[in-house]
C-alpha positions in Angstrom: -60.7 -218.1 -0.9 -63.5 -217.3 0.9 -63.7 -213.2 1.6 -62.5 -212.0 5.1 -65.2 -209.0 5.0 -68.1 -211.2 6.5 -67.0 -214.5 8.3 -69.3 -217.1 7.3 -70.4 -219.0 10.4 -70.9 -222.9 9.9 -74.4 -223.7 11.6 -73.3 -227.1 13.1 -77.1 -227.0 14.8 -78.7 -226.7 11.5 -76.8 -229.7 9.9 -77.0 -232.1 12.4 -80.8 -231.5 12.1 -80.7 -231.8 8.6 -78.9 -235.3 8.9 -81.0 -236.2 11.5 -84.0 -235.6 9.4 -82.5 -237.5 6.5 -81.8 -240.7 9.0 -85.4 -240.4 9.9 -86.7 -241.0 6.5 -84.1 -244.0 6.0 -85.4 -245.6 9.1 -89.0 -245.5 8.0 -88.0 -246.9 4.5 -85.9 -249.9 6.6 -89.4 -250.5 8.4 -91.0 -251.0 4.9 -88.6 -254.2 4.9 -89.6 -255.1 8.6 -85.8 -253.7 9.5 -85.3 -251.3 12.7 -81.8 -250.3 13.3 -80.7 -250.8 16.6 -77.7 -249.3 19.0 -76.9 -250.4 22.2 -75.0 -247.6 24.4 -72.8 -249.0 27.3 -71.9 -246.8 29.8 -69.3 -248.0 32.9 -70.1 -246.6 36.1 -71.8 -242.9 37.4 -70.1 -240.0 35.8 -73.0 -237.3 35.7 -71.3 -236.0 32.5 -71.2 -239.3 30.3 -75.0 -240.4 31.7 -76.2 -236.8 30.5 -74.2 -237.4 27.1 -75.2 -241.1 26.8 -79.2 -240.7 27.4 -78.8 -237.7 24.7 -77.9 -240.5 22.4 -80.3 -242.7 23.8 -83.0 -240.4 23.3 -82.2 -239.2 19.9 -82.5 -242.8 18.5 -86.1 -243.2 20.2 -86.7 -239.4 18.2 -85.8 -241.3 15.2 -87.4 -244.3 15.1 -84.2 -246.5 15.7 -84.0 -249.1 19.1 -82.0 -248.5 21.6 -80.7 -249.4 25.1 -78.3 -248.3 27.5 -76.7 -251.2 29.4 -75.0 -249.3 32.7 -72.7 -251.8 34.1 -70.9 -250.7 37.6 -67.3 -249.2 37.4 -66.2 -252.3 39.3 -66.7 -254.3 36.3 -63.9 -256.2 34.9 -62.2 -256.5 31.4 -63.3 -260.0 31.4 -66.9 -259.1 32.1 -67.2 -256.1 29.5 -65.8 -258.8 27.1 -68.4 -261.1 27.8 -71.1 -258.3 27.4 -69.8 -257.7 23.8 -69.5 -260.6 22.8 -73.3 -261.0 23.9 -74.1 -257.8 21.9 -72.3 -259.1 19.0 -74.4 -262.3 18.7 -77.8 -260.0 18.8 -79.4 -259.4 15.3 -81.4 -256.6 17.1 -78.5 -254.6 17.5 -76.8 -253.1 14.6 -74.2 -250.4 16.4 -72.4 -251.0 19.6 -71.0 -247.7 21.7 -68.8 -247.8 24.3 -68.4 -244.7 26.0 -65.2 -243.5 26.7 -63.0 -243.3 29.0 -63.2 -246.3 30.5 -62.3 -247.0 34.2 -58.4 -247.8 34.3 -58.5 -251.2 35.3 -60.7 -252.2 32.3 -58.6 -252.6 28.8 -60.0 -250.1 26.5 -57.8 -251.6 23.3 -59.1 -255.1 24.3 -63.0 -254.2 24.2 -63.1 -251.8 21.4 -61.2 -254.8 19.3 -63.9 -257.0 20.3 -66.8 -255.2 18.6 -67.5 -256.9 15.3 -66.5 -254.6 12.7 -69.8 -254.3 11.1 -71.6 -253.0 14.6 -68.5 -250.7 15.2 -70.5 -247.1 14.9 -67.7 -245.5 16.8 -65.5 -246.5 13.4 -62.7 -247.0 16.1 -61.8 -250.8 15.4 -58.2 -251.3 13.3 -60.3 -253.0 10.5 -62.7 -250.0 10.2 -59.6 -247.9 10.2 -57.5 -250.0 7.8 -61.1 -249.4 5.4 -61.2 -246.0 5.7 -57.2 -245.7 4.9 -58.0 -247.7 1.8 -61.2 -245.6 0.9 -63.5 -249.1 1.2 -67.1 -249.0 2.3 -66.6 -248.8 6.1 -68.0 -246.6 9.6 -66.1 -243.5 9.8 -65.5 -242.2 13.2 -68.2 -239.4 14.3 -66.7 -236.3 14.5 -64.4 -236.4 11.5 -67.4 -237.6 9.3 -69.0 -234.6 10.9 -66.4 -232.3 9.5 -66.7 -233.4 6.1 -70.4 -233.2 6.3 -69.9 -229.4 7.1 -67.8 -228.6 4.6 -69.7 -230.4 1.9 -73.0 -229.3 3.2 -71.9 -225.8 3.7 -70.5 -225.9 -0.5 -67.0 -225.5 0.6 -64.4 -226.3 -1.5 -62.1 -229.6 -0.4 -60.6 -230.9 -3.3 -57.5 -229.4 -4.3 -57.6 -227.3 -0.9 -54.5 -227.2 1.4 -55.9 -228.9 4.5 -53.7 -228.8 7.8 -54.8 -230.6 11.0 -53.5 -230.1 14.5 -53.3 -233.1 16.2 -53.3 -237.0 15.2 -55.1 -239.0 17.2 -56.8 -242.1 15.9 -60.3 -240.8 17.1 -60.0 -237.1 14.8 -57.0 -236.1 13.7 -56.2 -239.1 11.5 -59.4 -240.4 10.4 -60.1 -236.7 9.5 -56.9 -236.4 7.1 -57.8 -239.6 5.5 -61.6 -238.4 4.8 -60.1 -235.1 3.2 -57.6 -237.1 1.3 -60.1 -239.3 -0.3 -62.0 -235.8 -1.4 -58.6 -234.6 -3.2 -57.4 -232.5 -0.6 -53.7 -231.7 0.1 -53.0 -232.9 3.7 -50.8 -231.7 6.1 -50.8 -233.1 10.0 -49.3 -231.5 12.7 -48.5 -232.5 16.2 -46.4 -231.2 19.4 -43.1 -232.1 18.2 -43.8 -230.2 14.5 -41.2 -227.6 14.4 -42.3 -223.5 13.0 -46.2 -224.4 13.7 -47.4 -221.3 12.6 -45.8 -221.8 9.4 -47.9 -224.7 8.3 -51.2 -223.4 9.8 -50.4 -220.1 8.2 -50.3 -222.3 4.7 -53.7 -223.8 5.6 -56.9 -223.3 3.4 -58.8 -225.4 5.6 -57.3 -225.8 9.5 -58.5 -228.2 11.5 -58.2 -227.8 15.5 -58.4 -230.9 17.2 -55.3 -230.6 20.0 -57.4 -230.2 23.3 -56.1 -227.2 23.8 -58.0 -223.8 24.8 -57.7 -221.0 22.6 -54.5 -222.2 21.0 -55.0 -221.0 17.6 -54.2 -217.3 17.6 -54.8 -214.9 14.8 -51.3 -214.7 13.8 -51.6 -218.5 13.3 -54.6 -217.9 10.5 -54.5 -217.4 6.6 -56.6 -214.5 5.7 -59.9 -216.3 4.4 -59.3 -219.8 5.9 -61.9 -222.3 6.7 -61.4 -222.7 10.8 -62.8 -226.0 12.1 -62.6 -226.2 16.0 -62.8 -229.5 16.8 -62.3 -228.3 20.8 -64.2 -228.4 23.8 -62.5 -227.1 27.0 -64.4 -225.8 29.8 -63.2 -222.6 31.3 -63.7 -221.5 35.2 -61.2 -219.4 36.0 -61.8 -215.4 35.6 -58.4 -215.1 34.0 -58.9 -217.8 31.8 -62.2 -216.0 30.6 -60.4 -212.5 30.4 -58.0 -214.1 27.9 -60.6 -215.1 25.9 -63.7 -213.3 26.1 -63.3 -209.8 27.7 -66.0 -207.3 26.5 -68.2 -209.9 25.3 -71.5 -209.1 27.4 -73.5 -212.3 26.7 -70.5 -214.8 27.5 -69.7 -212.8 30.5 -73.8 -213.6 31.9 -73.3 -216.9 31.1 -70.0 -217.2 33.1 -71.5 -215.7 36.0 -74.6 -217.9 36.1 -72.6 -221.0 35.5 -69.4 -220.3 37.0 -67.9 -221.5 33.3 -67.8 -221.4 29.9 -66.8 -223.5 26.9 -63.8 -222.2 24.5 -62.4 -224.4 21.6 -59.0 -224.9 20.6 -59.1 -221.7 18.3 -59.0 -218.2 20.4 -62.3 -216.1 19.4 -60.0 -213.1 17.6 -58.8 -215.8 15.1 -62.3 -216.2 14.0 -62.3 -212.7 12.9 -59.2 -213.5 10.0 -61.3 -216.4 9.0 -63.5 -216.6 5.8 -65.8 -219.2 7.7 -65.6 -220.9 10.9 -67.3 -223.5 13.3 -68.3 -221.9 16.4 -68.0 -223.5 19.9 -70.5 -224.3 20.9 -72.9 -225.1 17.9 -70.5 -226.3 15.6 -68.6 -229.7 15.1 -69.7 -231.0 18.5 -73.6 -230.6 17.4 -72.6 -233.3 14.5 -71.2 -235.9 16.7 -74.5 -237.7 17.5 -76.0 -236.9 14.4 -73.6 -239.0 12.8 -73.7 -241.7 15.3 -77.1 -241.8 14.2 -76.4 -242.1 10.5 -73.5 -244.8 11.2 -76.5 -246.8 13.0 -78.4 -247.0 10.1 -75.3 -247.4 7.7 -74.5 -250.3 9.9 -77.6 -251.9 9.4 -77.3 -251.4 5.7 -73.9 -253.0 5.2 -74.6 -256.0 7.4 -77.9 -256.9 5.1 -76.0 -256.2 2.4 -78.3 -253.1 1.3 -77.3 -250.6 -0.8 -76.1 -247.2 0.9 
């Protein structure tokens, strides 16, 4: 285990930049073969936060040399109209990846849409075929956040094989695929959820603890084994003073940001728990930074897989 004397901060920003640099190099190599990977981002409606996020993805494509376009149908669009759009994008050879920004309006059938995307263009890794390929350890497009978790561990030279990884959360987007990726790296994996009995018993046994449950500061110091690796996937916005005091009392830097913005971000791990860890991903600046980088990597991977090129 890692010594608890000086917990290591796992810098997601640095790792994400390294991945994007590698993606840009791969894009240049493909360009020499007359290939330019392309991403279509579909954003329904006009939710400001989603608009900013999708524009960031499109801009990152541009920065790295990928082709990209943002398609923004109104929030009145029907499921059938969305399906027709997906069929059109499936048929375009200049589009290697199709991203449908979630959540969709309540009247749109999300499951039907995600399953309508061709598996080879499913850069989010949500299609059942890609999920099946991931489970059987075949070449596939893995969900971006779990893939980013694995990159953080590998690029930080942290042990995975033989380690006991405990995952809090069983979602199809993070928990389950993260378990599969870690299992393929020879970790022993336990998945915990809201019905798990004596949860702290399991978390204290973890060499690697992945928190992905969407509950601010849920993992407390008492739930962490000294020296464990903490991977905090949560992004929770705090707007109440009482909640701020619960997590960041005495933190002058955070206090200043809270006063200026009226909110602050906290993960699923209580900040005090990081002091027990051997290494941890901060929030912000940790796992979240990897999501867009892995989306870019998946788009290039999709371009290669579609053309039968080596990965």
